[in-house]
C-alpha positions as CSV (number, residue, x, y, z in Angstrom):
1,M,-17.4,-92.2,-140.8
2,Q,-20.6,-92.8,-142.8
3,L,-21.6,-95.1,-145.3
4,S,-20.5,-94.0,-149.0
5,R,-21.8,-94.0,-151.5
6,I,-19.9,-95.8,-153.4
7,S,-20.0,-98.8,-150.8
8,T,-23.8,-98.9,-150.6
9,L,-23.3,-99.2,-154.3
10,L,-21.0,-102.5,-154.4
11,F,-23.8,-103.6,-151.7
12,V,-26.8,-102.8,-154.4
13,I,-24.7,-104.8,-157.4
14,V,-23.4,-107.6,-154.7
15,M,-26.5,-108.3,-153.5
16,G,-28.0,-107.9,-156.9
17,A,-25.7,-110.1,-158.6
18,G,-25.9,-113.1,-156.1
19,A,-30.3,-112.7,-156.5
20,A,-29.9,-113.2,-160.2
21,I,-27.7,-116.2,-159.8
22,A,-29.4,-117.5,-157.2
23,A,-33.0,-117.0,-160.0
24,I,-31.0,-118.1,-162.5
25,G,-29.5,-121.7,-161.0
26,Q,-33.0,-122.2,-158.5
27,S,-30.4,-122.3,-155.7
28,L,-30.3,-120.2,-152.2
29,W,-26.3,-120.8,-152.1
30,P,-25.2,-117.6,-154.8
31,L,-27.4,-115.4,-152.1
32,Y,-25.3,-117.0,-148.9
33,I,-22.4,-115.9,-150.6
34,A,-23.1,-112.8,-151.6
35,A,-24.8,-111.4,-148.7
36,P,-21.8,-111.7,-146.5
37,L,-19.9,-110.4,-149.4
38,A,-21.8,-107.4,-149.8
39,T,-21.8,-106.5,-146.4
40,Y,-18.5,-106.7,-145.7
41,L,-18.0,-103.8,-148.7
42,L,-20.7,-101.9,-146.8
43,F,-18.9,-101.4,-144.2
44,A,-14.9,-101.9,-145.5
45,V,-15.1,-99.5,-148.6
46,K,-14.7,-95.9,-147.4
47,V,-14.1,-92.6,-149.0
48,A,-12.5,-89.1,-147.9
49,D,-12.8,-86.2,-149.6
50,Q,-9.8,-84.0,-151.1
51,W,-9.7,-81.9,-148.0
52,E,-10.1,-84.7,-145.4
53,K,-7.6,-87.3,-143.9
54,V,-8.7,-89.9,-141.4
55,A,-6.3,-92.0,-139.0
56,V,-7.3,-96.3,-139.3
57,L,-6.6,-98.1,-135.7
58,R,-6.5,-101.7,-136.1
59,M,-6.5,-103.2,-132.7
60,G,-5.8,-100.2,-130.7
61,R,-2.1,-99.5,-132.5
62,Y,-2.0,-96.8,-135.4
63,A,-1.8,-98.1,-138.8
64,G,-1.4,-95.4,-140.7
65,L,-3.8,-92.0,-142.3
66,R,-6.2,-92.9,-144.9
67,G,-7.2,-90.6,-147.8
68,P,-8.2,-88.4,-149.8
69,G,-9.8,-90.8,-152.0
70,M,-11.3,-94.5,-151.6
71,F,-9.5,-96.8,-149.8
72,H,-10.5,-100.3,-147.6
73,I,-10.3,-101.3,-144.0
74,I,-11.2,-104.6,-142.0
75,P,-14.6,-104.3,-140.0
76,I,-14.5,-104.7,-136.7
77,V,-10.5,-105.1,-136.4
78,D,-10.1,-101.2,-137.7
79,T,-11.3,-98.8,-136.4
80,L,-11.3,-94.9,-137.8
81,S,-10.4,-91.3,-136.0
82,P,-12.7,-88.4,-136.6
83,V,-12.1,-87.3,-139.7
84,V,-9.4,-84.2,-139.9
85,D,-10.2,-81.3,-141.9
86,Q,-6.9,-79.8,-143.5
87,R,-8.4,-76.9,-144.7
88,V,-8.1,-73.2,-143.3
89,R,-10.3,-73.2,-139.9
90,V,-11.6,-69.4,-137.9
91,S,-12.8,-70.2,-134.6
92,N,-14.2,-67.2,-132.6
93,V,-12.8,-66.2,-129.2
94,S,-14.1,-64.0,-126.8
95,A,-12.7,-62.3,-123.4
96,E,-15.4,-61.6,-121.0
97,V,-14.4,-58.4,-118.9
98,S,-10.9,-58.7,-119.0
99,L,-8.8,-56.1,-117.1
100,T,-6.3,-54.2,-119.0
101,K,-2.5,-52.8,-117.6
102,D,-4.4,-49.7,-116.3
103,T,-7.4,-51.7,-114.7
104,V,-10.0,-50.8,-117.3
105,P,-12.5,-53.7,-117.6
106,V,-13.1,-54.7,-121.4
107,N,-14.6,-57.4,-123.7
108,V,-12.6,-58.2,-126.4
109,D,-13.6,-60.4,-129.7
110,A,-11.3,-62.0,-131.6
111,I,-11.0,-64.4,-134.5
112,V,-8.3,-67.2,-135.1
113,F,-7.6,-68.7,-138.4
114,W,-5.4,-72.0,-138.1
115,V,-4.8,-75.1,-140.7
116,I,-3.8,-78.8,-139.7
117,W,-0.9,-79.5,-141.5
118,N,0.1,-82.6,-140.3
119,A,-3.2,-84.9,-139.2
120,E,-1.3,-87.6,-137.8
121,K,-0.2,-85.0,-134.9
122,A,-3.4,-83.5,-134.5
123,V,-5.0,-87.3,-133.8
124,L,-2.7,-88.9,-131.7
125,E,-0.8,-85.8,-129.6
126,V,-4.4,-83.9,-128.7
127,Q,-7.7,-85.4,-127.5
128,N,-10.1,-82.5,-129.1
129,F,-7.8,-80.2,-131.0
130,R,-11.2,-77.6,-131.8
131,E,-11.3,-77.3,-128.3
132,A,-7.9,-76.9,-127.1
133,I,-7.5,-74.5,-129.9
134,E,-10.5,-72.3,-128.5
135,L,-9.4,-72.6,-124.8
136,S,-5.7,-71.5,-125.3
137,A,-6.5,-68.6,-127.4
138,Q,-9.2,-67.5,-124.9
139,T,-6.3,-67.5,-122.1
140,G,-4.0,-65.9,-124.2
141,L,-6.3,-63.4,-125.5
142,R,-6.4,-62.7,-121.7
143,E,-2.7,-62.6,-120.9
144,S,-2.4,-60.0,-123.8
145,I,-5.0,-57.9,-122.5
146,G,-3.5,-57.8,-119.1
147,R,-0.1,-56.2,-120.6
148,H,-2.0,-53.4,-122.8
149,E,-3.2,-50.5,-121.8
150,L,-6.6,-49.8,-122.9
151,A,-5.3,-47.0,-125.5
152,Q,-3.0,-49.7,-127.0
153,M,-6.0,-51.9,-127.7
154,I,-7.7,-49.7,-129.2
155,T,-5.3,-47.7,-131.5
156,E,-2.8,-51.0,-131.7
157,R,-5.3,-54.2,-133.1
158,D,-2.4,-55.7,-135.5
159,S,0.3,-55.6,-133.3
160,M,-2.0,-57.1,-130.8
161,G,-3.5,-59.8,-133.0
162,R,0.4,-60.8,-134.0
163,E,1.4,-60.7,-130.4
164,L,-1.4,-63.5,-129.5
165,Q,-0.7,-65.2,-132.9
166,K,2.7,-65.6,-131.6
167,I,1.6,-67.1,-128.3
168,L,-0.6,-69.4,-129.8
169,D,1.4,-70.9,-132.4
170,E,4.2,-72.0,-130.2
171,K,1.5,-74.0,-128.1
172,T,-0.2,-75.5,-131.3
173,N,2.8,-76.4,-133.6
174,P,3.4,-79.6,-131.6
175,W,-0.1,-80.4,-132.6
176,G,0.1,-80.2,-136.0
177,I,-1.2,-77.2,-136.2
178,T,-0.3,-73.4,-137.5
179,I,-1.9,-69.8,-136.1
180,Q,-1.8,-68.2,-139.5
181,S,-3.4,-65.2,-138.0
182,V,-5.3,-63.8,-135.1
183,E,-7.4,-60.7,-136.1
184,I,-9.0,-58.5,-132.9
185,R,-13.0,-57.8,-134.1
186,D,-14.2,-55.7,-131.1
187,V,-12.8,-54.0,-128.1
188,R,-15.9,-53.0,-125.9
189,I,-15.7,-50.9,-123.0
190,P,-18.4,-50.1,-119.6
191,Q,-21.7,-47.6,-121.3
192,G,-20.3,-45.5,-118.1
193,L,-16.6,-45.4,-119.0
194,E,-17.8,-44.9,-122.9
195,D,-19.6,-41.5,-122.1
196,A,-16.9,-40.5,-119.4
197,M,-14.1,-40.8,-122.5
198,S,-16.4,-39.1,-124.7
199,R,-16.8,-36.1,-122.8
200,Q,-13.1,-35.4,-121.6
201,A,-12.3,-36.2,-126.0
202,Q,-14.8,-33.0,-126.1
203,A,-13.6,-31.0,-123.7
204,E,-10.2,-31.6,-124.7
205,R,-11.5,-30.5,-128.5
206,E,-12.8,-27.7,-126.8
207,R,-9.6,-26.8,-125.0
208,L,-7.1,-26.8,-128.3
209,A,-10.0,-24.8,-130.2
210,R,-10.0,-22.1,-127.4
211,N,-6.3,-22.2,-127.3
212,T,-6.3,-22.2,-130.8
213,L,-8.4,-18.9,-131.1
214,A,-6.4,-17.1,-128.6
215,Q,-3.0,-17.4,-130.8
216,A,-5.1,-16.6,-133.9
217,E,-6.3,-12.9,-131.7
218,T,-2.5,-12.2,-130.4
219,E,-1.2,-13.1,-134.3
220,V,-3.7,-10.5,-135.3
221,A,-2.9,-7.9,-132.4
222,Q,1.1,-8.2,-133.5
223,K,-0.3,-7.5,-137.3
224,F,-2.0,-4.3,-136.3
225,A,1.1,-3.1,-134.6
226,E,3.3,-3.7,-136.7
227,A,0.6,-1.6,-139.2
228,A,0.3,1.1,-136.8
229,L,4.0,1.4,-137.1
230,Q,4.0,1.7,-140.5
231,Y,1.1,4.2,-140.6
232,Q,3.1,6.3,-137.8
233,D,5.1,8.1,-140.2
234,N,3.4,7.8,-143.3
235,P,-0.2,9.8,-143.2
236,V,-0.7,9.5,-147.3
237,A,-0.6,5.9,-146.8
238,L,-3.5,5.7,-143.8
239,H,-5.5,8.3,-145.7
240,L,-5.6,5.8,-148.7
241,R,-5.9,2.5,-146.3
242,A,-8.8,5.0,-144.5
243,M,-10.2,5.6,-148.2
244,N,-9.9,2.0,-149.3
245,L,-12.1,0.7,-145.9
246,L,-15.0,3.1,-146.8
247,Y,-15.2,2.3,-150.6
248,E,-15.5,-1.6,-149.3
249,A,-18.4,0.0,-146.8
250,M,-20.4,1.6,-149.2
251,K,-20.1,-0.9,-151.9
252,E,-23.9,-2.1,-150.9
253,K,-26.8,0.2,-151.7
254,G,-28.5,1.5,-149.0
255,S,-26.0,1.2,-146.6
256,M,-25.4,3.9,-143.6
257,I,-21.6,4.7,-142.1
258,I,-21.3,6.1,-139.0
259,V,-17.6,7.4,-138.5
260,P,-16.5,8.8,-135.1
261,S,-15.8,13.0,-135.8
262,S,-12.3,11.8,-134.3
263,A,-11.6,9.7,-137.1
264,V,-12.4,11.9,-139.4
265,E,-10.4,14.6,-138.3
266,T,-7.3,12.0,-137.8
267,M,-7.3,10.7,-141.6
268,G,-8.6,13.8,-142.9
269,L,-11.8,12.0,-144.3
270,G,-14.1,15.2,-144.3
271,G,-13.3,16.0,-147.7
272,T,-13.9,12.4,-148.8
273,L,-17.3,11.7,-146.8
274,A,-18.4,14.7,-148.4
275,T,-17.7,13.9,-152.0
276,A,-19.1,10.4,-151.5
277,A,-22.5,12.2,-149.7
278,L,-22.4,14.0,-152.7
279,A,-22.4,11.0,-155.2
280,N,-24.7,9.0,-153.6
281,S,-27.5,12.2,-153.4
282,P,-30.2,11.9,-155.9
283,K,-29.7,14.2,-158.9
284,P,-32.2,17.1,-159.5
285,V,-34.8,16.9,-162.1
């Protein structure tokens, strides 16, 4: 740990007091006493933040955890481990060019959220817990990719993340570390395969569209067949339907309608067409 502000302040106070007493007493003995004491306090007083823990090793043996707050060590005799941050931490993990269950090469990026719940185990059980977590997560991610097909990885990211979180948690719990969650951030496939999948999806949508259109035409044809059966024995209804069709067609001004003569004779539209023509012809002045 670095020198704390409190130890630096104590060093200045003790040295200042020794210098003042030496000046008053016209003697250097206060400085001879103050200098070792100030140096001792400078290296003996340590401060850990609220989220930090530090392991103290006394002559190489574990003597306990210190922090948070101010604590005291014996210089030279005691050594400190690296500071253990007990806040939730995040590690980026990537698995490049890993094969899925259906032998598709993919690049997968994931985020691992983890927290140290036992600083003593994290210091004593593993040399570098951060590196161990990242390497374990990378290995677990590759194993998980090999057990899933590409479609599952794309559509079931949450379940894959929970599976990977369970695998990692079993490894890190003996170290006093808990894996809170794993999130699959990105799944990338080769550009050529992505283009092929895009063309396949487009062809599938085109097939569905054509099937839907064919089904609609079949239903329309069935409805026309049912309508023909209704009009077969009811000429009045057929005549009224024909008149309605002509009316709808002639609502726009200046429109021209060409009706086959056979249709006119069949539906009896001669009188109707004549009446419509007279109605639309200009009146004499």
